[in-house]
VEXDREN-2710 file (C-alpha; in Angstrom, 1 decimal):
% VEXDREN-2710
k/r/px/py/pz
1/MET/71.4/115.5/-17.2
2/ARG/68.9/112.7/-15.4
3/PHE/67.2/111.9/-19.4
4/LEU/71.0/111.4/-20.7
5/ARG/72.1/109.1/-18.0
6/GLN/68.8/107.0/-18.6
7/SER/69.0/107.2/-21.9
8/LEU/72.9/105.4/-22.0
9/THR/71.9/103.3/-19.3
10/GLY/69.2/101.7/-21.9
11/LEU/71.4/102.1/-24.0
12/PHE/74.2/99.8/-22.4
13/LEU/71.0/97.0/-21.5
14/ALA/70.1/96.9/-24.7
15/SER/73.4/96.3/-26.3
16/VAL/74.5/93.2/-23.9
17/ALA/71.2/92.0/-24.4
18/LEU/71.2/91.6/-28.1
19/GLY/75.0/90.3/-27.5
20/LEU/73.8/87.2/-25.8
21/LEU/71.3/86.5/-28.1
22/VAL/74.5/86.8/-30.6
23/TRP/76.3/84.1/-28.5
24/ALA/73.5/82.0/-27.8
25/GLY/73.0/81.7/-31.6
26/ALA/76.3/80.8/-32.0
27/LEU/76.4/78.0/-29.4
28/ILE/73.7/76.7/-30.8
29/GLN/75.0/76.8/-34.4
30/GLY/77.9/75.0/-33.9
31/ALA/76.2/71.8/-31.6
32/VAL/74.0/71.7/-34.8
33/GLN/76.9/71.9/-37.0
34/THR/78.6/69.1/-34.7
35/ARG/75.9/66.6/-34.3
36/LEU/76.1/66.4/-38.0
37/SER/79.0/66.5/-38.6
38/ASP/79.8/63.7/-35.9
39/SER/79.1/59.8/-36.6
40/PRO/76.7/58.4/-34.7
41/ARG/77.6/56.0/-31.6
42/MET/76.0/52.4/-31.9
43/PRO/75.0/50.9/-28.8
44/GLU/77.2/47.2/-28.7
45/PRO/74.7/44.4/-29.6
46/ARG/74.4/41.6/-27.2
47/GLU/72.9/38.4/-27.9
48/ARG/69.3/37.6/-26.2
49/VAL/69.2/34.6/-23.7
50/PHE/66.7/32.7/-23.3
51/ALA/65.5/30.7/-20.1
52/VAL/64.2/27.5/-20.6
53/ASN/63.2/24.2/-18.6
54/ILE/65.2/21.4/-18.7
55/LEU/64.6/17.7/-17.5
56/PRO/67.4/15.1/-17.9
57/ILE/67.2/12.1/-20.2
58/SER/66.5/8.5/-18.3
59/PHE/65.6/5.6/-19.7
60/GLU/63.2/3.5/-18.4
61/THR/60.7/-0.2/-19.2
62/VAL/57.4/2.0/-19.5
63/THR/54.0/0.0/-19.8
64/PRO/52.6/1.7/-21.7
65/VAL/48.3/2.1/-21.7
66/LEU/45.7/2.6/-24.6
67/THR/43.2/4.9/-24.0
68/ALA/39.8/4.8/-26.0
69/PHE/35.7/6.0/-25.8
70/GLY/33.0/3.2/-25.1
71/GLU/29.9/2.4/-24.7
72/VAL/29.0/-0.7/-22.1
73/GLN/26.3/-3.2/-23.1
74/SER/24.8/-6.0/-22.1
75/ARG/25.2/-9.3/-23.8
76/ARG/22.5/-11.2/-22.8
77/THR/19.4/-9.3/-24.5
78/LEU/16.3/-10.5/-25.3
79/GLU/12.9/-9.0/-27.1
80/LEU/10.0/-10.2/-25.0
81/ARG/7.2/-10.6/-28.1
82/THR/3.9/-11.8/-28.9
83/ALA/3.2/-15.4/-30.4
84/ILE/-0.1/-15.5/-30.8
85/GLU/-2.8/-12.2/-30.6
86/GLY/-4.9/-12.1/-27.9
87/THR/-6.2/-9.5/-24.9
88/LEU/-3.4/-9.1/-22.3
89/VAL/-3.9/-10.4/-18.5
90/ASP/-2.1/-11.5/-15.2
91/PHE/0.2/-8.8/-15.0
92/HIS/3.0/-9.4/-12.7
93/PRO/3.5/-6.3/-10.5
94/ALA/7.3/-6.9/-11.9
95/PHE/6.1/-6.0/-15.3
96/VAL/7.2/-2.4/-15.4
97/GLU/9.8/-0.2/-16.4
98/GLY/13.4/-1.5/-14.4
99/GLY/11.5/-3.9/-13.0
100/ARG/13.4/-6.9/-12.2
101/VAL/12.4/-10.4/-13.2
102/ALA/13.6/-14.1/-12.0
103/GLU/14.1/-17.3/-14.2
104/GLY/10.5/-19.0/-15.1
105/MET/8.7/-16.3/-13.9
106/LEU/4.9/-15.6/-15.9
107/LEU/4.9/-12.0/-16.5
108/ALA/1.7/-11.4/-18.5
109/ARG/-1.1/-13.8/-20.2
110/ILE/-2.7/-13.8/-23.1
111/GLN/-6.6/-14.8/-22.8
112/PRO/-6.5/-18.5/-22.9
113/ALA/-10.3/-19.3/-23.1
114/ASP/-10.5/-20.2/-27.3
115/LEU/-7.2/-22.1/-27.1
116/GLU/-8.1/-23.8/-24.2
117/ALA/-11.0/-25.5/-26.4
118/ALA/-9.3/-25.6/-29.4
119/LEU/-7.2/-28.0/-26.8
120/ASP/-9.9/-30.0/-25.5
121/SER/-11.4/-30.9/-29.3
122/ALA/-7.7/-31.9/-29.8
123/ASP/-7.6/-34.0/-26.4
124/THR/-11.3/-35.9/-28.5
125/ASP/-9.7/-36.1/-31.8
126/LEU/-6.8/-37.8/-29.9
127/ASP/-9.1/-40.3/-28.4
128/ASP/-11.6/-40.6/-31.4
129/ALA/-7.8/-41.5/-33.5
130/GLU/-6.9/-44.1/-30.6
131/ALA/-10.3/-45.9/-30.5
132/GLU/-10.2/-46.4/-34.2
133/LEU/-6.4/-47.8/-34.4
134/ARG/-7.9/-50.7/-31.7
135/GLU/-11.0/-51.5/-33.5
136/ALA/-8.3/-51.7/-36.8
137/ARG/-6.1/-53.7/-34.7
138/ARG/-8.5/-55.7/-33.8
139/ALA/-10.4/-56.1/-37.3
140/ALA/-6.7/-57.3/-38.2
141/VAL/-6.2/-60.1/-35.5
142/LEU/-9.8/-61.5/-37.2
143/GLU/-9.1/-61.4/-40.6
144/ALA/-5.8/-63.2/-40.0
145/GLU/-7.6/-65.2/-37.8
146/ALA/-10.3/-65.9/-41.2
147/LEU/-7.3/-65.9/-43.6
148/ALA/-5.7/-69.3/-41.3
149/GLY/-8.6/-70.9/-41.6
150/VAL/-9.5/-70.7/-45.4
151/GLU/-5.6/-71.3/-46.0
152/GLU/-6.3/-75.0/-43.9
153/GLN/-9.7/-75.8/-45.6
154/ALA/-7.9/-75.0/-48.9
155/ALA/-5.1/-77.4/-48.1
156/LEU/-7.8/-80.0/-47.0
157/ARG/-9.6/-79.5/-50.4
158/GLN/-5.9/-79.9/-52.2
159/ARG/-5.3/-83.1/-50.5
160/ALA/-8.7/-84.5/-51.6
161/PHE/-8.2/-83.5/-55.1
162/GLU/-5.1/-85.4/-54.6
163/ARG/-6.5/-88.4/-53.2
164/GLN/-8.8/-88.4/-56.2
165/THR/-6.3/-88.1/-58.8
166/ASP/-4.6/-91.5/-57.2
167/LEU/-7.7/-93.1/-57.1
168/GLU/-8.6/-92.4/-61.1
169/ALA/-5.3/-93.6/-62.1
170/ARG/-5.7/-96.9/-59.9
171/SER/-9.3/-97.4/-61.8
172/VAL/-11.0/-97.2/-58.2
173/GLY/-12.5/-93.5/-58.3
174/THR/-14.3/-92.1/-61.3
175/THR/-13.3/-88.6/-63.8
176/ALA/-16.5/-87.1/-61.9
177/GLN/-15.2/-87.6/-58.7
178/VAL/-11.7/-86.1/-59.5
179/GLU/-13.9/-82.8/-61.3
180/GLU/-15.8/-82.6/-58.3
181/ALA/-12.2/-81.9/-56.4
182/GLU/-10.9/-80.5/-58.2
183/LEU/-13.5/-77.8/-58.7
184/ALA/-13.4/-77.6/-54.5
185/ALA/-10.2/-77.3/-54.2
186/SER/-10.0/-74.1/-57.0
187/VAL/-13.2/-72.8/-54.7
188/ALA/-10.8/-73.2/-51.8
189/ARG/-7.7/-71.0/-53.3
190/GLN/-10.1/-68.6/-54.5
191/ALA/-11.4/-67.6/-51.0
192/VAL/-8.2/-67.6/-49.4
193/THR/-6.9/-65.4/-52.0
194/SER/-10.2/-63.7/-51.1
195/ALA/-9.2/-63.6/-46.7
196/ARG/-6.0/-62.3/-47.9
197/GLN/-7.2/-58.9/-49.6
198/SER/-9.8/-58.5/-46.6
199/LEU/-6.4/-58.6/-44.3
200/ALA/-4.3/-56.5/-46.4
201/ALA/-7.5/-54.6/-45.9
202/ALA/-7.8/-54.4/-42.1
203/GLU/-3.8/-54.1/-41.9
204/ALA/-4.1/-50.5/-44.7
205/ARG/-7.0/-49.6/-41.3
206/VAL/-4.3/-50.1/-39.2
207/ASN/-2.2/-47.7/-41.1
208/SER/-4.5/-44.9/-41.7
209/ALA/-5.4/-45.6/-38.0
210/GLN/-2.0/-44.9/-36.9
211/THR/-1.6/-42.2/-39.2
212/ALA/-4.6/-40.4/-37.7
213/LEU/-3.7/-40.6/-34.4
214/ALA/0.2/-39.1/-35.2
215/ARG/-1.6/-36.4/-36.5
216/ALA/-4.7/-36.2/-34.0
217/ARG/-1.2/-36.0/-31.3
218/ILE/0.8/-33.6/-33.7
219/ALA/-2.5/-31.0/-33.2
220/ARG/-3.0/-32.0/-29.8
221/ALA/0.8/-30.5/-29.0
222/ASP/-0.3/-27.8/-31.2
223/ALA/-3.0/-26.6/-29.8
224/ARG/-0.9/-27.5/-26.1
225/ARG/1.9/-25.3/-27.6
226/ARG/-0.3/-22.4/-28.4
227/LEU/-2.2/-22.4/-25.0
228/ASP/1.7/-22.4/-23.4
229/GLU/2.5/-19.6/-26.3
230/THR/-0.4/-17.7/-24.1
231/GLU/2.2/-17.2/-20.8
232/ILE/4.8/-14.5/-21.4
233/ARG/7.8/-16.1/-18.9
234/ALA/11.6/-14.5/-17.8
235/PRO/13.9/-17.2/-19.8
236/PHE/16.8/-15.6/-17.3
237/ASP/16.6/-13.4/-14.3
238/ALA/16.9/-10.1/-15.7
239/GLN/15.9/-6.0/-15.7
240/LEU/12.9/-5.1/-18.0
241/SER/13.3/-2.0/-20.3
242/GLY/11.0/-0.4/-22.6
243/VAL/7.6/-2.1/-21.3
244/SER/4.8/-0.4/-23.8
245/VAL/2.0/-2.2/-22.8
246/VAL/-0.6/-2.3/-20.0
247/ALA/-3.4/-4.9/-18.6
248/GLY/-6.7/-5.3/-21.0
249/ARG/-4.9/-4.2/-24.2
250/ARG/-5.2/-6.0/-27.6
251/VAL/-1.8/-7.4/-29.0
252/SER/-1.1/-8.7/-32.7
253/ALA/1.1/-11.3/-33.4
254/ASN/5.1/-10.9/-33.0
255/GLU/4.4/-7.8/-31.5
256/GLN/7.7/-6.0/-28.9
257/LEU/6.7/-6.0/-25.6
258/ALA/9.7/-4.5/-23.9
259/SER/12.8/-5.9/-23.5
260/LEU/15.1/-8.2/-20.9
261/VAL/18.2/-6.6/-20.2
262/ASP/20.9/-9.0/-18.2
263/PRO/22.8/-6.3/-15.8
264/ASN/24.9/-8.6/-14.8
265/ALA/26.6/-9.8/-17.9
266/LEU/28.4/-6.3/-18.9
267/GLU/30.9/-5.5/-21.6
268/VAL/31.9/-2.4/-22.9
269/ALA/32.3/-2.0/-27.3
270/PHE/35.0/0.8/-28.1
271/ARG/36.3/1.4/-31.7
272/VAL/40.7/2.3/-32.1
273/SER/42.2/2.5/-34.6
274/VAL/44.3/0.5/-36.5
275/LEU/47.9/0.7/-36.1
276/GLN/46.2/0.7/-32.0
277/TYR/44.3/-2.9/-32.8
278/THR/47.9/-4.3/-34.3
279/ARG/49.7/-3.2/-30.8
280/LEU/47.0/-5.6/-29.1
281/LEU/47.2/-8.9/-30.9
282/ASP/49.8/-11.3/-30.2
283/ASP/52.8/-13.1/-32.3
284/THR/50.3/-15.5/-34.0
285/GLY/48.2/-12.5/-34.8
286/ALA/45.2/-12.9/-32.6
287/LEU/43.5/-11.2/-30.2
288/ARG/45.6/-10.8/-26.2
289/GLU/43.3/-10.7/-23.6
290/ALA/45.0/-8.3/-22.5
291/PRO/43.6/-6.2/-18.4
292/VAL/41.5/-2.7/-19.4
293/ARG/40.4/-0.4/-16.9
294/VAL/37.0/1.3/-17.3
295/VAL/35.8/4.5/-16.0
296/GLN/32.9/6.9/-16.0
297/ASP/33.1/10.3/-15.1
298/LEU/30.7/11.5/-12.8
299/LEU/30.1/15.3/-11.2
300/GLY/31.4/15.2/-7.8
301/GLY/32.9/11.6/-8.8
302/ARG/33.7/8.6/-10.9
303/LEU/32.6/4.9/-11.6
304/GLU/35.7/1.9/-11.9
305/THR/35.9/-1.2/-12.4
306/THR/38.5/-3.8/-14.3
307/GLY/37.9/-6.4/-17.3
308/ARG/39.5/-7.8/-19.8
309/LEU/39.6/-7.7/-23.7
310/ILE/37.5/-10.7/-25.1
311/ARG/37.0/-10.2/-28.9
312/GLU/36.8/-8.3/-31.6
313/GLY/34.5/-7.2/-34.0
314/ALA/33.9/-9.7/-37.4
315/ALA/33.9/-6.4/-40.0
316/VAL/34.6/-3.2/-40.0
317/GLY/31.3/-1.7/-40.9
318/GLU/29.2/0.6/-43.2
319/GLY/31.0/4.3/-42.9
320/GLN/33.4/2.9/-40.2
321/THR/37.2/2.9/-40.2
322/GLY/39.3/1.2/-36.8
323/ARG/38.5/-1.9/-35.2
324/LEU/35.4/-2.3/-32.8
325/LEU/36.8/-3.9/-29.9
326/TYR/34.9/-6.0/-26.7
327/ALA/36.3/-6.2/-23.4
328/THR/34.1/-7.9/-20.0
329/LEU/33.6/-6.0/-16.9
330/GLY/34.4/-7.2/-13.8
331/ARG/32.3/-5.8/-11.4
332/THR/29.1/-4.0/-13.0
333/GLY/27.4/-2.2/-9.7
334/GLY/26.6/1.3/-10.6
335/PHE/26.7/1.0/-15.1
336/LYS/24.1/0.7/-17.1
337/PRO/23.7/-0.6/-20.4
338/GLY/24.5/2.8/-22.5
339/ASP/26.9/4.6/-20.3
340/PHE/29.6/6.5/-22.1
341/VAL/32.9/5.5/-20.6
342/THR/36.5/6.1/-21.0
343/VAL/38.3/2.3/-21.3
344/GLU/42.1/2.3/-20.4
345/VAL/43.8/-0.8/-21.9
346/THR/47.1/-2.2/-20.6
347/GLU/49.7/-2.1/-23.8
348/PRO/52.5/-4.5/-24.1
349/PRO/55.5/-2.8/-22.3
350/LEU/58.5/-0.3/-24.1
351/ASP/62.1/-0.6/-23.2
352/ARG/64.9/1.4/-23.2
353/VAL/62.3/4.6/-23.9
354/ALA/62.4/8.3/-21.4
355/ARG/59.1/10.1/-21.0
356/LEU/59.5/14.1/-21.7
357/PRO/56.3/16.2/-21.2
358/ALA/54.3/16.8/-25.3
359/THR/55.6/19.9/-25.7
360/ALA/59.2/19.2/-25.7
361/LEU/58.0/17.7/-29.4
362/ASP/58.3/19.5/-32.5
363/ALA/56.1/18.8/-35.5
364/ALA/59.0/17.4/-37.6
365/GLY/59.8/14.7/-34.9
366/ASP/62.6/16.7/-32.8
367/VAL/63.7/17.4/-29.7
368/LEU/66.2/20.4/-28.4
369/ALA/69.1/19.7/-25.9
370/ILE/71.8/21.8/-24.5
371/GLY/74.5/21.9/-26.0
372/ASP/78.1/23.4/-25.9
373/GLY/78.1/27.0/-24.4
374/ASP/74.7/26.0/-23.2
375/ARG/73.2/26.5/-27.0
376/LEU/70.3/24.8/-28.4
377/GLU/70.7/21.5/-30.1
378/ALA/68.1/19.8/-32.3
379/ILE/68.0/16.1/-31.9
380/PRO/65.7/13.7/-34.1
381/VAL/63.5/10.9/-31.8
382/THR/61.0/7.9/-32.6
383/LEU/57.8/9.1/-31.6
384/MET/56.6/5.9/-29.8
385/ARG/53.1/6.5/-27.8
386/ARG/51.4/9.4/-26.3
387/GLN/50.5/8.9/-22.7
388/GLY/47.9/12.3/-22.1
389/ASP/50.4/15.0/-21.6
390/ASP/53.3/12.8/-21.8
391/ILE/55.4/11.1/-24.7
392/LEU/57.4/8.3/-24.6
393/VAL/60.4/8.6/-27.2
394/ARG/63.3/6.5/-28.2
395/GLY/66.7/8.1/-29.4
396/ASP/70.2/6.8/-29.1
397/ALA/71.1/10.3/-29.0
398/LEU/69.2/11.5/-26.0
399/ALA/71.2/9.0/-23.2
400/GLY/73.3/11.9/-20.9
401/ARG/71.1/14.9/-22.1
402/ASP/69.1/18.0/-20.9
403/ILE/65.8/18.6/-22.8
404/VAL/64.0/21.5/-23.3
405/THR/60.3/20.4/-21.8
406/GLN/58.4/23.1/-23.6
407/ARG/58.9/24.3/-27.0
408/THR/58.3/28.4/-28.0
409/PRO/58.7/29.6/-31.8
410/LEU/61.7/31.7/-30.4
411/LEU/63.3/28.7/-29.8
412/GLY/66.1/26.5/-32.1
413/ALA/68.7/25.0/-32.8
414/GLY/71.9/27.5/-31.6
415/ILE/69.8/29.6/-29.3
416/LYS/71.8/30.9/-26.5
417/VAL/69.5/29.2/-23.6
418/ARG/70.3/29.9/-19.3
419/PRO/68.9/26.4/-18.1
420/LEU/66.9/25.9/-15.2
421/ARG/66.6/22.3/-14.1
422/ALA/63.5/20.7/-12.1
423/GLU/65.7/20.7/-9.1
424/GLY/65.3/24.7/-9.0
425/ALA/62.1/25.0/-10.9
426/PRO/59.4/27.2/-8.9
427/ASP/57.1/25.6/-7.9
428/PRO/53.5/27.0/-9.5
429/ALA/52.3/27.0/-6.4
430/ILE/54.4/29.0/-4.2
431/GLU/55.9/32.0/-6.1
432/GLU/59.9/32.3/-5.8
433/MET/60.9/35.2/-4.2
434/LEU/64.3/37.0/-5.1
435/GLU/66.3/40.5/-2.9
436/LEU/67.8/42.0/-5.3
437/ASP/71.3/43.9/-4.5
438/ALA/71.3/47.7/-5.3
439/GLU/72.7/47.7/-9.1
440/ARG/70.6/45.4/-10.4
441/ARG/67.1/47.3/-8.6
442/ALA/68.8/50.1/-10.3
443/ARG/69.2/49.0/-13.9
444/LEU/65.5/47.1/-13.4
445/VAL/63.6/50.0/-12.2
446/ALA/65.5/52.3/-14.7
447/PHE/64.2/49.9/-18.0
448/VAL/61.0/50.3/-16.6
449/GLU/61.3/54.0/-16.4
450/THR/62.4/54.6/-19.8
451/ASN/60.2/52.0/-21.7
452/THR/57.9/54.0/-23.7
453/ARG/55.9/51.5/-25.3
454/MET/54.5/49.8/-21.2
455/PRO/51.1/51.0/-20.4
456/ASP/51.4/53.9/-17.4
457/GLU/49.8/50.9/-15.1
458/ALA/51.7/48.6/-15.8
459/ARG/54.6/50.7/-15.6
460/GLN/53.6/51.4/-11.8
461/THR/52.9/47.8/-10.8
462/LEU/56.7/47.3/-11.6
463/LEU/57.9/50.1/-10.1
464/ALA/55.4/49.4/-7.2
465/GLN/57.1/45.3/-6.6
466/LEU/60.7/46.4/-7.5
467/ALA/60.8/48.9/-4.6
468/GLN/60.1/45.9/-2.1
469/ASP/62.1/44.2/-0.2
470/ARG/61.6/40.7/-2.2
471/VAL/60.8/41.0/-5.3
472/PRO/59.0/38.0/-7.7
473/ALA/61.5/35.5/-9.7
474/SER/59.2/35.5/-12.3
475/VAL/59.2/39.3/-12.8
476/VAL/62.8/39.7/-12.4
477/ALA/63.2/36.8/-15.3
478/ARG/60.8/38.7/-17.4
479/LEU/62.4/41.8/-16.9
480/GLU/66.2/40.3/-17.8
481/ASP/64.8/38.2/-21.1
482/ARG/63.8/41.9/-22.2
483/MET/66.1/43.3/-21.7
484/GLY/68.4/40.9/-23.0
485/SER/70.5/40.3/-20.1
END
């Protein structure tokens, strides 16, 4: 009986288990058929809204600043070269690299012994030429007096001849006496001719002596000049650069010893584009004397001075573009020739322009403005200037509009946005914190937990921030943008 009872109990339990399995299979089959036969329920699409920073447009008069890079140089630079060859002696202590010299200071001297001897010889030749000229002039005076005496004798002989002729005509004198008087007059005239020749020779000697004296003076002046060229002096107050000689060295003619640079007559040369150059011209086409600011950035500081435009390069130069401009420097303290500096030139003011961040303009020259229903609208503008990270634009359709300050590839005309005005924009240095209500917090937490593409470490960080009483506004805005609400 006991065996029969246990057998019936096992049979009953097996029947119940089999019935449960059949019932479960029917439930699964019905659920699968229902799933396959039902149409999928699509979630209602929601438009994605982007948060954008906007800036209200206000027109103003702005004075643009043209920025360029240039090099400081000196307007007065001179190469010190030797005019003659010789040995350098008598160096001045300031004749070193960077030494400051005054106008007229004797910097160095070339051994002058040979040139002093040449000058003494020229002085002697000059004395001989002067003595020869004095002697020639005395001889010329004597010859002139001799000529006067001979002419006087010739006049007497002529009058005697005329008297003998008159006596012969009155039959008082003889023919022999007339011929003798005529011969004497002829001899007297020949003597006058000889005296004139002697005077001419004496005058020629004077001219030759004068020429010799002039040559002697030229030779002496040349000897003096060459002796003076042994002294190397500073023509103006300056500073020495590129000194490459020492005392006792023998130099050749025209060899460069150093360069003189005036540290107080500095200017800056910088190159601008042709378009920028045309903005600096006045109505007559001449370069305006616009004010400039010259800045040299240093490690931990900066040098700064002001100046004015003074001139432009005459030619573009081979392999160059644009225009080369020059500006004076007002205060030159701290600047040296060769410094690389930033030059800021003040341009003529522009009327009725708006200042915007450079990120607000796209390559097509359009900006995005907030339109009806907080949808973006593209507005064409005219770019007037670029000023660092800002731009100056002009456009009639900008008046009274709010412009998106930062363009991204996701933004375009027709996109719905949530404007963030400049007054309510968070301070980058201080993170804005928000207090969330329970429903908003739960929605954000659910989105983070169900996001399978988010790394676990980032998910835990966001959940920890959402669990706080105050949550960073940037985190909330980022999550809501991804949620599309």
